[in-house]
Wavefront OBJ file of the C-alpha trace (Angstrom):
o trace
v 54.447 -91.544 27.339
v 53.181 -92.107 23.788
v 52.594 -89.599 21.080
v 49.192 -88.042 21.077
v 47.192 -88.724 17.961
v 46.850 -85.904 15.455
v 43.550 -83.976 15.729
v 41.363 -84.213 12.681
v 40.065 -80.931 11.280
v 36.414 -80.228 12.078
v 34.252 -80.021 9.011
v 30.896 -78.197 8.918
v 28.839 -79.986 6.332
v 25.947 -77.459 6.094
v 28.015 -74.225 6.051
v 27.027 -71.882 3.218
v 29.544 -69.195 2.344
v 27.632 -65.897 1.912
v 29.059 -63.781 -0.929
v 31.092 -60.768 0.078
v 29.886 -58.739 -2.942
v 26.652 -56.846 -2.552
v 25.629 -57.635 -6.102
v 26.157 -61.340 -5.568
v 24.202 -61.238 -2.322
v 21.290 -59.478 -4.056
v 21.242 -62.065 -6.862
v 21.341 -64.874 -4.311
v 18.403 -63.376 -2.401
v 16.399 -62.752 -5.565
v 16.864 -66.386 -6.684
v 16.040 -67.823 -3.280
v 13.497 -70.621 -3.202
v 11.491 -68.943 -0.417
v 9.005 -66.480 -2.013
v 8.910 -64.405 1.157
v 12.654 -63.687 0.903
v 12.292 -62.797 -2.779
v 9.400 -60.425 -1.958
v 11.295 -58.751 0.893
v 14.343 -58.292 -1.339
v 12.341 -56.611 -4.100
v 10.484 -54.457 -1.552
v 13.773 -53.293 -0.031
v 15.117 -52.446 -3.486
v 12.010 -50.423 -4.390
v 11.938 -48.584 -1.036
v 15.603 -47.692 -1.368
v 15.087 -46.076 -4.751
v 11.946 -44.284 -3.540
v 13.877 -42.888 -0.578
v 16.658 -41.643 -2.865
v 14.198 -40.024 -5.277
v 12.269 -38.460 -2.377
v 15.440 -37.026 -0.851
v 16.442 -35.568 -4.219
v 13.013 -33.963 -4.702
v 13.065 -32.538 -1.165
v 16.469 -30.928 -1.700
v 15.351 -29.633 -5.097
v 12.159 -27.995 -3.747
v 13.625 -26.812 -0.420
v 17.090 -25.771 -1.495
v 16.683 -22.556 0.498
v 17.006 -24.563 3.724
v 20.579 -25.387 2.771
v 21.595 -21.857 1.840
v 24.389 -20.341 3.958
v 22.001 -17.768 5.466
v 19.531 -20.499 6.528
v 22.296 -22.602 8.055
v 23.602 -19.524 9.862
v 20.116 -18.783 11.217
v 19.712 -22.346 12.486
v 23.084 -22.170 14.235
v 22.193 -18.818 15.813
v 18.869 -20.173 17.080
v 20.652 -23.174 18.568
v 23.202 -20.982 20.340
v 20.451 -18.657 21.547
v 18.559 -21.628 22.938
v 21.620 -22.760 24.859
v 21.995 -19.295 26.394
v 18.312 -19.026 27.356
v 17.536 -19.025 31.079
v 14.589 -20.720 32.683
v 11.712 -18.456 33.671
v 12.552 -15.372 31.547
v 10.244 -16.054 28.644
v 8.544 -12.660 29.102
v 11.791 -10.714 29.229
v 14.348 -9.491 26.682
v 17.613 -8.451 28.264
v 19.465 -5.908 26.114
v 22.985 -7.019 25.228
v 24.757 -4.009 26.746
v 21.950 -3.150 29.193
v 20.886 -0.173 27.078
v 19.111 0.705 23.832
v 18.799 3.774 21.650
v 15.853 2.748 19.470
v 13.690 -0.294 18.901
v 10.764 -1.643 16.878
v 8.725 -4.823 16.653
v 10.037 -7.471 14.266
v 8.505 -10.890 13.618
v 7.721 -12.335 17.080
v 10.311 -10.263 18.896
v 12.185 -7.002 18.885
v 14.768 -5.233 16.721
v 16.793 -2.776 18.788
v 20.051 -0.869 18.599
v 22.645 0.665 20.819
v 25.522 2.793 19.574
v 27.480 -0.303 18.531
v 25.143 -2.796 16.859
v 21.700 -3.914 15.736
v 20.208 -6.886 17.586
v 17.250 -9.093 16.702
v 15.913 -10.685 19.872
v 12.979 -12.776 21.011
v 11.340 -13.186 24.421
v 13.531 -15.335 26.591
v 16.571 -13.084 25.973
v 17.293 -14.941 22.725
v 19.464 -12.815 20.445
v 19.056 -14.473 17.052
v 21.061 -12.064 14.883
v 23.295 -9.021 15.251
v 25.114 -6.563 12.984
v 27.899 -4.240 14.055
v 27.068 -0.616 13.202
v 28.992 2.089 15.031
v 26.290 4.699 14.326
v 25.988 7.899 16.334
v 22.178 8.168 16.287
v 20.724 4.891 14.975
v 17.008 4.774 14.074
v 15.142 1.478 13.574
v 12.277 0.957 11.109
v 10.773 -2.485 10.492
v 8.651 -4.241 7.877
v 7.188 -7.764 8.066
v 10.417 -9.346 6.766
v 13.064 -6.598 6.902
v 14.751 -4.196 9.304
v 16.091 -0.782 8.276
v 18.608 1.044 10.447
v 19.953 4.444 9.440
v 22.229 6.905 11.170
v 20.289 10.147 11.638
v 22.735 12.943 10.901
v 25.175 10.416 9.476
v 25.607 8.928 6.007
v 25.126 5.205 6.495
v 22.178 2.794 6.428
v 21.761 -0.977 6.510
v 18.891 -3.291 5.569
v 18.669 -6.817 6.969
v 16.267 -9.709 7.144
v 16.055 -12.145 10.046
v 19.449 -13.733 9.379
v 21.587 -11.685 6.987
v 22.458 -8.220 5.710
v 20.630 -7.484 2.457
v 22.038 -4.028 1.665
v 24.482 -1.486 3.069
v 24.543 2.123 1.918
v 27.165 4.797 2.267
v 25.703 8.097 1.063
v 27.327 11.404 0.228
v 24.796 13.435 2.207
v 23.542 13.367 5.781
v 20.345 11.393 6.429
v 17.490 13.379 7.946
v 14.851 10.651 8.246
v 13.708 7.407 6.650
v 10.850 4.972 6.227
v 10.374 1.381 5.096
v 7.521 -0.184 3.122
v 5.963 -3.582 3.607
v 7.872 -5.009 0.631
v 11.245 -4.050 2.124
v 11.835 -1.081 -0.200
v 12.859 1.927 1.861
v 12.969 5.714 1.710
v 15.801 7.961 2.856
v 15.530 11.756 3.007
v 18.904 13.465 2.864
v 20.223 16.986 3.312
v 21.598 18.038 -0.079
v 23.694 21.126 -0.699
v 22.438 21.792 -4.200
v 18.771 20.866 -3.769
v 18.293 21.599 -0.071
v 16.857 18.102 0.501
v 16.180 14.969 -1.549
v 14.106 11.813 -1.124
v 15.315 8.541 -2.663
v 13.669 5.123 -2.663
v 15.885 2.022 -2.620
v 15.145 -1.618 -3.335
v 15.864 -4.543 -1.019
v 19.204 -4.929 -2.824
v 20.131 -1.313 -2.073
v 19.600 -0.125 -5.650
v 18.157 3.352 -6.113
v 14.688 3.050 -7.691
v 13.809 6.732 -8.024
v 14.730 10.060 -6.499
v 12.900 13.342 -5.964
v 14.657 16.611 -5.261
v 13.682 20.265 -5.382
v 15.142 23.556 -4.274
v 11.704 24.892 -3.290
v 10.847 22.367 -0.581
v 12.746 21.414 2.555
v 11.576 17.889 3.360
v 11.068 16.943 7.000
v 9.174 13.631 6.851
v 7.953 11.015 4.396
v 6.251 7.671 4.051
v 5.989 4.809 1.557
v 2.776 3.271 0.269
v 2.224 -0.407 1.163
v 3.390 -1.501 -2.317
v 6.430 0.791 -2.218
v 5.467 2.544 -5.489
v 4.304 5.891 -4.068
v 5.967 8.293 -1.635
v 4.272 10.969 0.449
v 6.502 13.849 1.543
v 5.960 16.840 3.786
v 8.169 19.887 3.949
v 8.095 23.620 4.337
v 8.770 26.820 2.394
v 6.756 27.371 -0.802
v 5.144 23.895 -1.042
v 4.140 21.842 1.879
v 2.954 18.349 0.905
v 3.541 16.229 -2.181
v 2.792 12.742 -3.468
v 5.445 11.159 -5.703
v 5.183 7.920 -7.678
v 8.283 6.453 -9.348
v 9.974 9.847 -9.304
v 7.029 11.651 -10.928
v 5.080 14.127 -8.832
v 1.362 13.314 -8.979
v 0.029 15.925 -6.547
v 1.172 19.009 -4.697
v -0.879 20.285 -1.772
v -0.207 23.624 -0.125
v -0.861 23.743 3.619
v -0.766 27.459 4.281
v 1.087 28.871 7.273
v 1.958 25.456 8.710
v 5.102 23.627 9.671
v 5.166 19.883 9.052
v 6.155 17.587 11.914
v 5.368 14.011 10.921
v 3.732 12.113 8.070
v 2.035 8.713 7.920
v 1.031 7.039 4.646
v -2.421 5.506 5.161
v -3.923 2.324 3.724
v -6.409 4.126 1.468
v -3.676 5.969 -0.441
v -3.961 9.241 1.470
v -1.523 10.710 3.976
v -1.968 11.937 7.532
v 0.209 15.010 8.054
v 0.790 16.320 11.572
v 1.655 20.004 11.558
v 2.169 22.688 14.147
v -1.498 23.725 13.919
v -3.122 20.300 13.774
v -3.697 17.206 11.681
v -4.344 17.252 7.929
v -5.555 14.479 5.613
v -4.098 14.804 2.107
v -5.370 12.752 -0.853
v -3.670 11.667 -4.077
v -5.734 14.252 -5.958
v -4.147 17.051 -3.970
v -7.104 17.922 -1.748
v -6.593 18.407 1.977
v -8.780 18.426 5.071
v -7.878 20.073 8.350
v -9.208 17.133 10.379
v -8.008 18.154 13.843
v -6.895 21.466 15.290
v -4.166 21.260 17.932
v -1.164 23.415 18.746
v 2.281 22.017 19.398
v 2.049 23.109 23.036
v -0.962 20.798 23.492
v 0.535 17.828 21.677
v 1.639 15.278 24.291
v 2.684 12.224 22.283
v 2.397 10.734 18.795
v 3.243 7.359 17.291
v 2.875 5.700 13.884
v 3.088 2.085 12.759
v 2.087 0.314 9.549
v -0.157 2.990 8.014
v -1.844 4.094 11.250
v -1.250 7.018 13.601
v -2.167 7.655 17.239
v -1.773 10.924 19.095
v -2.617 12.298 22.523
v -3.390 15.975 23.126
v -4.095 17.954 26.243
v -7.787 18.024 27.150
v -9.711 21.055 28.375
v -13.119 19.464 28.794
v -14.587 17.474 31.670
v -12.306 15.676 34.087
v -9.976 14.215 31.442
v -6.286 15.104 31.432
v -5.790 14.210 27.773
v -7.656 12.994 24.684
v -6.655 10.109 22.450
v -7.109 10.122 18.654
v -6.245 7.606 15.948
v -6.073 7.855 12.169
v -6.860 4.722 10.164
v -7.646 4.445 6.436
v -8.288 8.148 6.023
v -10.593 8.514 9.042
v -9.902 10.233 12.362
v -11.334 8.458 15.415
v -11.746 10.059 18.822
v -11.545 11.720 21.184
v -11.188 9.095 23.889
v -10.686 10.777 27.289
v -7.775 9.702 29.482
v -7.389 10.502 33.149
v -3.572 10.678 32.836
v -1.067 12.201 30.457
v 0.706 9.498 28.441
v 4.444 8.985 28.498
v 4.366 7.024 25.247
v 1.828 5.620 22.777
v 1.634 2.650 20.415
v -0.801 1.673 17.661
v -1.455 -1.524 15.723
v -4.265 -3.442 14.059
v -5.334 -4.603 17.539
v -5.845 -1.101 18.953
v -3.802 1.286 21.052
v -1.458 1.070 24.042
v -1.008 3.972 26.445
v 1.979 4.085 28.792
v 1.568 6.330 31.840
v 3.283 6.814 35.168
v 1.025 4.152 36.719
v 1.351 1.398 34.086
v 0.244 0.406 30.608
v -3.331 0.306 29.316
v -4.462 -1.417 26.128
v -7.555 -0.417 24.139
v -9.256 -1.903 21.096
v -9.744 0.053 17.870
v -12.979 1.558 19.225
v -11.204 2.839 22.355
v -12.806 0.236 24.611
v -10.339 -0.511 27.446
v -9.228 -4.131 27.491
v -6.664 -4.545 30.271
v -4.201 -2.696 32.487
v -0.873 -3.721 34.015
v 0.777 -1.720 36.781
v 4.133 -3.537 36.441
v 5.057 -1.283 33.515
v 5.967 1.593 35.841
v 9.255 3.261 34.940
v 9.300 2.234 31.264
v 10.432 4.496 28.424
v 8.460 3.177 25.457
v 5.657 0.809 24.550
v 5.068 -1.208 21.367
v 1.873 -3.072 20.480
v 1.627 -6.154 18.256
v -1.306 -6.989 16.007
v -2.553 -9.585 18.511
v -2.626 -7.075 21.400
v 0.659 -8.016 23.107
v 2.508 -5.069 24.653
v 6.323 -4.836 24.569
v 7.370 -2.377 27.267
v 10.915 -1.032 26.928
v 13.006 -0.040 29.943
v 16.587 1.219 29.971
v 18.188 -2.220 30.175
v 15.497 -4.666 29.108
v 12.073 -5.136 27.547
v 9.147 -6.959 29.121
v 6.218 -8.627 27.391
v 2.708 -8.138 28.795
v -0.570 -9.648 27.662
v -4.089 -9.774 29.055
v -3.122 -13.096 30.668
v -0.001 -11.829 32.438
v 0.142 -12.299 36.188
v -0.443 -8.638 37.078
v -2.748 -7.760 34.159
v -6.217 -6.668 35.168
v -9.182 -6.740 32.834
v -10.968 -3.399 32.673
v -14.757 -3.662 32.670
v -17.145 -1.161 31.152
v -18.267 -0.006 34.600
v -14.671 0.629 35.734
v -13.942 2.506 32.517
v -17.019 4.706 32.952
v -16.116 5.399 36.575
v -12.560 6.361 35.614
v -13.756 8.733 32.936
l 1 2 3 4 5 6 7 8 9 10 11 12 13 14 15 16 17 18 19 20 21 22 23 24 25 26 27 28 29 30 31 32 33 34 35 36 37 38 39 40 41 42 43 44 45 46 47 48 49 50 51 52 53 54 55 56 57 58 59 60 61 62 63 64 65 66 67 68 69 70 71 72 73 74 75 76 77 78 79 80 81 82 83 84 85 86 87 88 89 90 91 92 93 94 95 96 97 98 99 100 101 102 103 104 105 106 107 108 109 110 111 112 113 114 115 116 117 118 119 120 121 122 123 124 125 126 127 128 129 130 131 132 133 134 135 136 137 138 139 140 141 142 143 144 145 146 147 148 149 150 151 152 153 154 155 156 157 158 159 160 161 162 163 164 165 166 167 168 169 170 171 172 173 174 175 176 177 178 179 180 181 182 183 184 185 186 187 188 189 190 191 192 193 194 195 196 197 198 199 200 201 202 203 204 205 206 207 208 209 210 211 212 213 214 215 216 217 218 219 220 221 222 223 224 225 226 227 228 229 230 231 232 233 234 235 236 237 238 239 240 241 242 243 244 245 246 247 248 249 250 251 252 253 254 255 256 257 258 259 260 261 262 263 264 265 266 267 268 269 270 271 272 273 274 275 276 277 278 279 280 281 282 283 284 285 286 287 288 289 290 291 292 293 294 295 296 297 298 299 300 301 302 303 304 305 306 307 308 309 310 311 312 313 314 315 316 317 318 319 320 321 322 323 324 325 326 327 328 329 330 331 332 333 334 335 336 337 338 339 340 341 342 343 344 345 346 347 348 349 350 351 352 353 354 355 356 357 358 359 360 361 362 363 364 365 366 367 368 369 370 371 372 373 374 375 376 377 378 379 380 381 382 383 384 385 386 387 388 389 390 391 392 393 394 395 396 397 398 399 400 401 402 403 404 405 406 407 408 409 410 411 412 413 414 415 416 417 418 419
């Protein structure tokens, strides 16, 4: 056998070695003879720089999206979405199957038990929670903030939708509180030296101004929409006062009355519910006894965002109770009801009345809109500005609208027949 001839190396005559450096490749493409390649290269270069500049401008103008609180909120929404169950979009299951207090917040509910505050949305989505450990937590909400204070205790916390904004530890026991639309909030405390005191705090928890007197025991208060004026009601020698930035601007004496609840109205006046009826108090110090009702005839009362609704026992016709509302310094009513309410709610959309047979929703002129009998056994009702009813049970909350499966539209003829 002979030796095999040596194989000659294979040579590729038209092989072009492409540069490994990006700069060299770009120069080669820019100097290419084909004008289409040169155009595409320049276009890619321009688009790349435009994309970089656009990304920089987006981050610069939307830096809040990359804040730790925003990232935390996004993560909480993602986890809540994973935990959501199919078919429960009209239900909010309470975390520990109980609640002590609750209020509407954004498109859902802010509620507490003895351990924590929870922000939840329909579909049993808990988007945020804060551990509290309060004995008697009370929830007050504004468009962008939630206030929780421990009635009888000395602690309060203010949050937004994703983070704690302020935490307070006071030296005196908290009697009651209120929150304004801006997030500033009022706390009335039981003071040893001054009997009681009312202090307004900013969103950061800083004290803005404080009012205290030894001649007035404060029982309720409310903030104006801008948070600059406080209305207070108390008893002993003076009964109702309006305070702005710590300076008293009016003092109205309501003789022989005992204050129960106060609501600051949109027109700058205050609705004061007392043991002998309802008073309207103006910034000038004048008062009007708008409605006479004894405490024994008062069935239910509710306030929300500068409006008040109350139901009293009726002694005329076939009605069991009468419904009244106070909006912008005017008392509307009575609207006769054929049942005694268990709970009431008021909003810009109208009123909601919870009874032993279900929940009824009315517009601002007391025209009945719809009724749902599935709300039997509920404890409370809350009404949004678009007319959606949140009905709170012991272990969960349900959402009802006029389009819910068991909701029944109430016609004018049916309303007249019922009354």
